[in-house]
N, CA, C and O atoms as a Tinker XYZ file with bonds, in Angstrom:
   316  protein
     1  N     11.307000   30.493000  123.820000    73     2
     2  CA    11.006000   30.417000  123.044000    64     1     3
     3  C     11.573000   31.451000  122.273000    63     2     4     5
     4  O     12.013000   32.462000  122.821000    81     3
     5  N     11.611000   31.250000  120.738000    73     3     6
     6  CA    11.416000   32.066000  119.746000    64     5     7
     7  C     10.519000   32.905000  119.074000    63     6     8     9
     8  O      9.494000   32.491000  118.532000    81     7
     9  N     10.781000   33.754000  119.089000    73     7    10
    10  CA     9.616000   34.713000  117.871000    64     9    11
    11  C      9.431000   34.737000  116.795000    63    10    12    13
    12  O     10.009000   35.345000  115.894000    81    11
    13  N      8.381000   33.893000  116.792000    73    11    14
    14  CA     7.881000   33.453000  115.286000    64    13    15
    15  C      7.829000   34.755000  114.370000    63    14    16    17
    16  O      7.849000   34.702000  113.140000    81    15
    17  N      7.776000   35.670000  114.949000    73    15    18
    18  CA     7.252000   36.698000  114.044000    64    17    19
    19  C      8.452000   37.539000  113.312000    63    18    20    21
    20  O      8.552000   37.903000  112.140000    81    19
    21  N      9.496000   37.748000  114.652000    73    19    22
    22  CA    10.963000   38.745000  114.139000    64    21    23
    23  C     12.058000   38.053000  113.981000    63    22    24    25
    24  O     13.158000   38.472000  113.619000    81    23
    25  N     11.711000   36.859000  114.291000    73    23    26
    26  CA    13.052000   36.222000  114.905000    64    25    27
    27  C     14.472000   36.353000  115.712000    63    26    28    29
    28  O     15.404000   35.591000  115.966000    81    27
    29  N     14.153000   37.681000  115.971000    73    27    30
    30  CA    15.368000   38.622000  116.408000    64    29    31
    31  C     15.309000   38.625000  118.592000    63    30    32    33
    32  O     16.045000   39.243000  119.361000    81    31
    33  N     14.059000   37.612000  118.933000    73    31    34
    34  CA    13.413000   37.787000  119.911000    64    33    35
    35  C     13.411000   36.620000  120.684000    63    34    36    37
    36  O     13.637000   35.571000  120.081000    81    35
    37  N     13.166000   36.568000  122.114000    73    35    38
    38  CA    13.128000   35.101000  123.040000    64    37    39
    39  C     11.260000   36.284000  122.959000    63    38    40    41
    40  O     10.912000   37.427000  122.665000    81    39
    41  N     10.649000   34.983000  123.441000    73    39    42
    42  CA     9.156000   35.568000  124.187000    64    41    43
    43  C      9.536000   35.001000  125.308000    63    42    44    45
    44  O     10.043000   33.895000  125.498000    81    43
    45  N      9.166000   36.096000  126.256000    73    43    46
    46  CA     8.855000   35.863000  128.048000    64    45    47
    47  C      7.406000   36.581000  128.287000    63    46    48    49
    48  O      6.641000   37.177000  127.528000    81    47
    49  N      7.358000   36.167000  130.084000    73    47    50
    50  CA     6.421000   36.393000  130.363000    64    49    51
    51  C      6.190000   37.338000  130.574000    63    50    52    53
    52  O      7.256000   37.932000  130.737000    81    51
    53  N      4.647000   38.572000  130.820000    73    51    54
    54  CA     4.740000   39.541000  130.992000    64    53    55
    55  C      3.143000   39.824000  131.187000    63    54    56    57
    56  O      2.203000   39.068000  130.945000    81    55
    57  N      3.138000   41.223000  131.728000    73    55    58
    58  CA     1.401000   41.536000  132.240000    64    57    59
    59  C      0.839000   43.027000  130.464000    63    58    60    61
    60  O      1.549000   43.264000  129.487000    81    59
    61  N      0.022000   43.375000  130.646000    73    59    62
    62  CA     0.140000   44.521000  130.340000    64    61    63
    63  C     -1.548000   44.235000  129.940000    63    62    64    65
    64  O     -2.311000   43.277000  129.820000    81    63
    65  N     -1.571000   45.717000  129.825000    73    63    66
    66  CA    -3.634000   46.363000  129.886000    64    65    67
    67  C     -3.922000   46.195000  128.444000    63    66    68    69
    68  O     -3.147000   46.322000  127.496000    81    67
    69  N     -5.074000   45.913000  128.451000    73    67    70
    70  CA    -5.807000   45.444000  126.796000    64    69    71
    71  C     -7.229000   46.449000  127.418000    63    70    72    73
    72  O     -7.931000   46.533000  128.425000    81    71
    73  N     -7.010000   47.344000  125.544000    73    71    74
    74  CA    -8.512000   48.551000  125.721000    64    73    75
    75  C     -9.041000   47.716000  124.330000    63    74    76    77
    76  O     -8.300000   47.290000  123.444000    81    75
    77  N    -10.423000   47.606000  124.377000    73    75    78
    78  CA   -11.271000   47.329000  123.325000    64    77    79
    79  C    -12.370000   48.491000  123.721000    63    78    80    81
    80  O    -12.547000   48.894000  124.870000    81    79
    81  N    -13.098000   48.968000  122.519000    73    79    82
    82  CA   -13.904000   49.919000  121.931000    64    81    83
    83  C    -14.795000   49.652000  121.106000    63    82    84    85
    84  O    -14.624000   49.649000  119.887000    81    83
    85  N    -16.360000   49.273000  121.976000    73    83    86
    86  CA   -17.680000   48.572000  121.157000    64    85    87
    87  C    -18.459000   49.618000  121.198000    63    86    88    89
    88  O    -19.008000   49.967000  122.243000    81    87
    89  N    -18.620000   50.329000  119.916000    73    87    90
    90  CA   -19.401000   51.331000  119.810000    64    89    91
    91  C    -18.735000   52.623000  120.873000    63    90    92    93
    92  O    -17.543000   52.916000  120.965000    81    91
    93  N    -19.726000   53.173000  121.509000    73    91    94
    94  CA   -19.725000   54.190000  122.707000    64    93    95
    95  C    -19.209000   54.146000  124.009000    63    94    96    97
    96  O    -19.259000   54.870000  125.004000    81    95
    97  N    -18.246000   52.121000  123.425000    73    95    98
    98  CA   -18.277000   51.903000  125.150000    64    97    99
    99  C    -16.945000   51.741000  124.675000    63    98   100   101
   100  O    -16.571000   51.690000  123.503000    81    99
   101  N    -15.813000   51.614000  126.429000    73    99   102
   102  CA   -14.717000   51.499000  126.219000    64   101   103
   103  C    -14.236000   50.723000  127.465000    63   102   104   105
   104  O    -14.393000   51.175000  128.600000    81   103
   105  N    -13.500000   49.252000  127.148000    73   103   106
   106  CA   -13.482000   48.635000  128.423000    64   105   107
   107  C    -11.483000   48.614000  128.574000    63   106   108   109
   108  O    -10.628000   48.835000  127.717000    81   107
   109  N    -11.392000   48.346000  129.650000    73   107   110
   110  CA   -10.135000   48.380000  129.524000    64   109   111
   111  C     -9.794000   47.357000  131.296000    63   110   112   113
   112  O    -10.181000   47.448000  132.461000    81   111
   113  N     -8.870000   46.473000  130.500000    73   111   114
   114  CA    -8.418000   44.799000  131.252000    64   113   115
   115  C     -7.157000   44.832000  132.066000    63   114   116   117
   116  O     -6.381000   44.024000  131.556000    81   115
   117  N     -6.764000   45.255000  132.824000    73   115   118
   118  CA    -5.275000   45.565000  133.056000    64   117   119
   119  C     -4.599000   44.309000  133.970000    63   118   120   121
   120  O     -5.130000   43.658000  134.869000    81   119
   121  N     -3.388000   44.220000  133.473000    73   119   122
   122  CA    -2.418000   43.479000  134.287000    64   121   123
   123  C     -2.846000   41.387000  133.806000    63   122   124   125
   124  O     -3.000000   40.372000  134.485000    81   123
   125  N     -2.877000   41.735000  132.182000    73   123   126
   126  CA    -3.714000   40.815000  131.423000    64   125   127
   127  C     -1.683000   39.864000  131.590000    63   126   128   129
   128  O     -0.549000   40.325000  131.720000    81   127
   129  N     -2.235000   38.506000  131.483000    73   127   130
   130  CA    -0.877000   37.482000  131.282000    64   129   131
   131  C     -0.900000   37.353000  129.766000    63   130   132   133
   132  O     -1.754000   36.907000  128.999000    81   131
   133  N      0.303000   37.880000  129.574000    73   131   134
   134  CA     0.521000   37.381000  128.004000    64   133   135
   135  C      1.765000   36.580000  127.887000    63   134   136   137
   136  O      2.119000   35.925000  128.868000    81   135
   137  N      2.781000   36.549000  126.306000    73   135   138
   138  CA     3.603000   36.311000  126.272000    64   137   139
   139  C      4.123000   37.296000  125.101000    63   138   140   141
   140  O      3.308000   37.411000  124.185000    81   139
   141  N      5.291000   38.012000  124.956000    73   139   142
   142  CA     5.612000   39.355000  124.623000    64   141   143
   143  C      6.839000   39.027000  124.003000    63   142   144   145
   144  O      7.506000   38.232000  124.666000    81   143
   145  N      7.391000   39.428000  122.836000    73   143   146
   146  CA     8.868000   39.645000  122.132000    64   145   147
   147  C      9.827000   40.790000  122.529000    63   146   148   149
   148  O     10.110000   41.062000  121.363000    81   147
   149  N     10.554000   41.678000  123.241000    73   147   150
   150  CA    11.278000   42.396000  123.667000    64   149   151
   151  C     11.682000   43.109000  122.728000    63   150   152   153
   152  O     11.931000   44.305000  122.883000    81   151
   153  N     11.842000   42.321000  121.313000    73   151   154
   154  CA    12.635000   42.647000  119.884000    64   153   155
   155  C     11.289000   43.889000  119.612000    63   154   156   157
   156  O     11.161000   45.078000  119.907000    81   155
   157  N     10.363000   42.781000  118.838000    73   155   158
   158  CA     9.537000   43.784000  118.400000    64   157   159
   159  C      7.794000   43.859000  118.802000    63   158   160   161
   160  O      6.923000   43.862000  117.932000    81   159
   161  N      7.609000   43.897000  119.783000    73   159   162
   162  CA     6.508000   44.218000  120.568000    64   161   163
   163  C      5.104000   43.118000  120.359000    63   162   164   165
   164  O      3.927000   43.448000  120.505000    81   163
   165  N      5.531000   41.979000  120.044000    73   163   166
   166  CA     4.742000   40.658000  119.454000    64   165   167
   167  C      4.061000   40.341000  120.896000    63   166   168   169
   168  O      4.583000   40.389000  122.010000    81   167
   169  N      2.872000   40.038000  120.568000    73   167   170
   170  CA     2.093000   39.801000  122.612000    64   169   171
   171  C      1.286000   38.490000  121.912000    63   170   172   173
   172  O      1.050000   38.490000  120.704000    81   171
   173  N      0.966000   37.589000  122.622000    73   171   174
   174  CA     0.438000   36.205000  122.570000    64   173   175
   175  C     -0.475000   35.825000  123.373000    63   174   176   177
   176  O     -0.024000   35.471000  124.462000    81   175
   177  N     -1.240000   35.779000  123.299000    73   175   178
   178  CA    -2.368000   35.060000  124.828000    64   177   179
   179  C     -2.702000   33.550000  124.918000    63   178   180   181
   180  O     -2.979000   32.757000  124.018000    81   179
   181  N     -2.620000   33.412000  125.974000    73   179   182
   182  CA    -2.692000   31.808000  125.934000    64   181   183
   183  C     -4.093000   31.231000  125.989000    63   182   184   185
   184  O     -4.777000   32.081000  126.559000    81   183
   185  N     -4.617000   30.502000  125.763000    73   183   186
   186  CA    -5.992000   30.128000  125.085000    64   185   187
   187  C     -7.055000   30.482000  126.671000    63   186   188   189
   188  O     -8.284000   30.551000  126.688000    81   187
   189  N     -6.459000   30.592000  127.427000    73   187   190
   190  CA    -7.279000   30.495000  129.079000    64   189   191
   191  C     -7.219000   31.915000  128.733000    63   190   192   193
   192  O     -8.228000   32.413000  128.232000    81   191
   193  N     -6.284000   32.569000  128.908000    73   191   194
   194  CA    -6.867000   33.762000  129.002000    64   193   195
   195  C     -7.629000   34.365000  127.984000    63   194   196   197
   196  O     -8.660000   34.981000  128.252000    81   195
   197  N     -7.159000   34.222000  126.719000    73   195   198
   198  CA    -8.007000   34.923000  125.778000    64   197   199
   199  C     -9.559000   34.660000  125.829000    63   198   200   201
   200  O    -10.329000   35.389000  125.205000    81   199
   201  N     -9.918000   33.790000  126.454000    73   199   202
   202  CA   -11.462000   32.685000  127.243000    64   201   203
   203  C    -11.813000   34.180000  127.863000    63   202   204   205
   204  O    -12.509000   35.152000  127.567000    81   203
   205  N    -10.932000   33.776000  128.871000    73   203   206
   206  CA   -11.437000   34.474000  129.883000    64   205   207
   207  C    -11.927000   36.485000  129.681000    63   206   208   209
   208  O    -12.830000   37.304000  129.850000    81   207
   209  N    -10.672000   36.325000  129.261000    73   207   210
   210  CA   -10.837000   38.051000  128.887000    64   209   211
   211  C    -11.843000   38.252000  127.757000    63   210   212   213
   212  O    -12.374000   39.359000  127.851000    81   211
   213  N    -12.092000   37.838000  127.159000    73   211   214
   214  CA   -13.667000   37.602000  126.216000    64   213   215
   215  C    -14.978000   37.658000  127.678000    63   214   216   217
   216  O    -15.914000   38.419000  127.923000    81   215
   217  N    -14.693000   37.044000  128.026000    73   215   218
   218  CA   -16.391000   37.095000  129.437000    64   217   219
   219  C    -15.860000   38.698000  129.979000    63   218   220   221
   220  O    -16.742000   39.555000  129.946000    81   219
   221  N    -14.501000   39.133000  130.462000    73   219   222
   222  CA   -14.907000   40.238000  131.101000    64   221   223
   223  C    -14.682000   41.047000  130.217000    63   222   224   225
   224  O    -13.830000   41.710000  130.808000    81   223
   225  N    -14.815000   41.679000  128.922000    73   223   226
   226  CA   -14.429000   42.657000  128.424000    64   225   227
   227  C    -16.157000   42.638000  127.957000    63   226   228   229
   228  O    -16.808000   43.653000  128.202000    81   227
   229  N    -16.852000   41.434000  127.278000    73   227   230
   230  CA   -18.174000   41.193000  127.394000    64   229   231
   231  C    -19.221000   42.237000  128.042000    63   230   232   233
   232  O    -19.786000   43.268000  127.675000    81   231
   233  N    -19.164000   41.083000  129.693000    73   231   234
   234  CA   -19.646000   41.438000  130.786000    64   233   235
   235  C    -19.362000   43.014000  130.946000    63   234   236   237
   236  O    -20.465000   43.554000  131.032000    81   235
   237  N    -18.556000   43.765000  131.004000    73   235   238
   238  CA   -17.938000   44.766000  131.349000    64   237   239
   239  C    -18.694000   46.058000  130.031000    63   238   240   241
   240  O    -19.148000   47.187000  130.222000    81   239
   241  N    -18.551000   45.287000  128.807000    73   239   242
   242  CA   -19.038000   46.351000  127.355000    64   241   243
   243  C    -20.681000   46.181000  127.772000    63   242   244   245
   244  O    -21.132000   47.323000  127.860000    81   243
   245  N    -21.737000   45.183000  128.059000    73   243   246
   246  CA   -22.536000   45.130000  128.475000    64   245   247
   247  C    -23.113000   46.102000  129.104000    63   246   248   249
   248  O    -24.061000   46.736000  128.641000    81   247
   249  N    -22.497000   46.334000  130.403000    73   247   250
   250  CA   -22.933000   47.234000  131.720000    64   249   251
   251  C    -22.583000   48.211000  131.974000    63   250   252   253
   252  O    -23.199000   48.790000  132.868000    81   251
   253  N    -21.476000   48.874000  131.357000    73   251   254
   254  CA   -20.727000   50.217000  131.700000    64   253   255
   255  C    -20.779000   50.782000  130.031000    63   254   256   257
   256  O    -20.788000   50.160000  128.969000    81   255
   257  N    -20.806000   52.168000  130.331000    73   255   258
   258  CA   -20.228000   53.264000  129.268000    64   257   259
   259  C    -18.286000   52.874000  129.397000    63   258   260   261
   260  O    -17.436000   52.276000  128.738000    81   259
   261  N    -18.369000   53.563000  130.513000    73   259   262
   262  CA   -15.994000   52.916000  130.911000    64   261   263
   263  C    -16.373000   52.410000  131.859000    63   262   264   265
   264  O    -17.072000   52.748000  132.815000    81   263
   265  N    -15.627000   51.138000  131.406000    73   263   266
   266  CA   -14.955000   50.594000  132.620000    64   265   267
   267  C    -13.475000   50.019000  132.555000    63   266   268   269
   268  O    -12.759000   49.768000  131.586000    81   267
   269  N    -13.205000   49.864000  134.308000    73   267   270
   270  CA   -11.539000   49.503000  134.176000    64   269   271
   271  C    -11.243000   48.551000  135.298000    63   270   272   273
   272  O    -11.233000   49.128000  136.386000    81   271
   273  N    -10.994000   47.232000  135.359000    73   271   274
   274  CA   -10.902000   46.340000  135.570000    64   273   275
   275  C     -9.540000   45.561000  135.852000    63   274   276   277
   276  O     -8.657000   45.928000  135.076000    81   275
   277  N     -9.281000   44.933000  136.434000    73   275   278
   278  CA    -7.773000   43.991000  136.793000    64   277   279
   279  C     -8.106000   42.537000  136.534000    63   278   280   281
   280  O     -8.859000   41.809000  137.181000    81   279
   281  N     -7.557000   42.329000  135.708000    73   279   282
   282  CA    -7.586000   40.698000  135.507000    64   281   283
   283  C     -7.530000   39.994000  136.527000    63   282   284   285
   284  O     -6.858000   39.917000  137.555000    81   283
   285  N     -8.787000   39.243000  135.806000    73   283   286
   286  CA    -9.366000   37.674000  136.906000    64   285   287
   287  C     -9.455000   36.491000  136.895000    63   286   288   289
   288  O    -10.552000   35.969000  136.694000    81   287
   289  N     -8.656000   35.963000  137.045000    73   287   290
   290  CA    -9.024000   34.456000  136.981000    64   289   291
   291  C    -10.229000   33.895000  137.097000    63   290   292   293
   292  O    -10.646000   34.505000  138.082000    81   291
   293  N    -11.306000   32.972000  136.703000    73   291   294
   294  CA   -12.280000   32.458000  137.023000    64   293   295
   295  C    -12.128000   31.648000  138.813000    63   294   296   297
   296  O    -11.317000   31.024000  139.498000    81   295
   297  N    -13.445000   32.174000  138.867000    73   295   298
   298  CA   -13.449000   31.355000  140.484000    64   297   299
   299  C    -13.389000   29.596000  140.019000    63   298   300   301
   300  O    -13.774000   29.026000  138.997000    81   299
   301  N    -12.912000   29.227000  140.925000    73   299   302
   302  CA   -12.578000   27.834000  140.658000    64   301   303
   303  C    -14.052000   27.110000  141.090000    63   302   304   305
   304  O    -14.834000   27.861000  141.673000    81   303
   305  N    -14.410000   25.983000  140.900000    73   303   306
   306  CA   -15.490000   25.520000  140.989000    64   305   307
   307  C    -15.642000   24.131000  141.330000    63   306   308   309
   308  O    -16.629000   23.417000  141.507000    81   307
   309  N    -14.315000   23.927000  141.378000    73   307   310
   310  CA   -14.200000   22.474000  142.160000    64   309   311
   311  C    -14.500000   22.049000  143.436000    63   310   312   313
   312  O    -13.811000   22.836000  144.085000    81   311
   313  N    -15.030000   21.378000  144.209000    73   311   314
   314  CA   -15.609000   21.266000  145.197000    64   313   315
   315  C    -14.901000   19.901000  145.830000    63   314   316
   316  O    -15.274000   19.460000  146.917000    81   315
């Protein structure tokens, strides 16, 4: 898929760290699945990834002053 931002590159899958600071707390989630443009560096998250990232960051920033964790998909609840 062509990059909508620069129209010079194609979007391709990758993994990147994501850092968020809230007040005096910092959380880093590593290996987050993304689509990125090699030409301009723009990054996109799939909806399910963004929702899971929000869950992880909320948990990390509620309990830890500084936290680093790898991205993990939610555990399956199918029986």
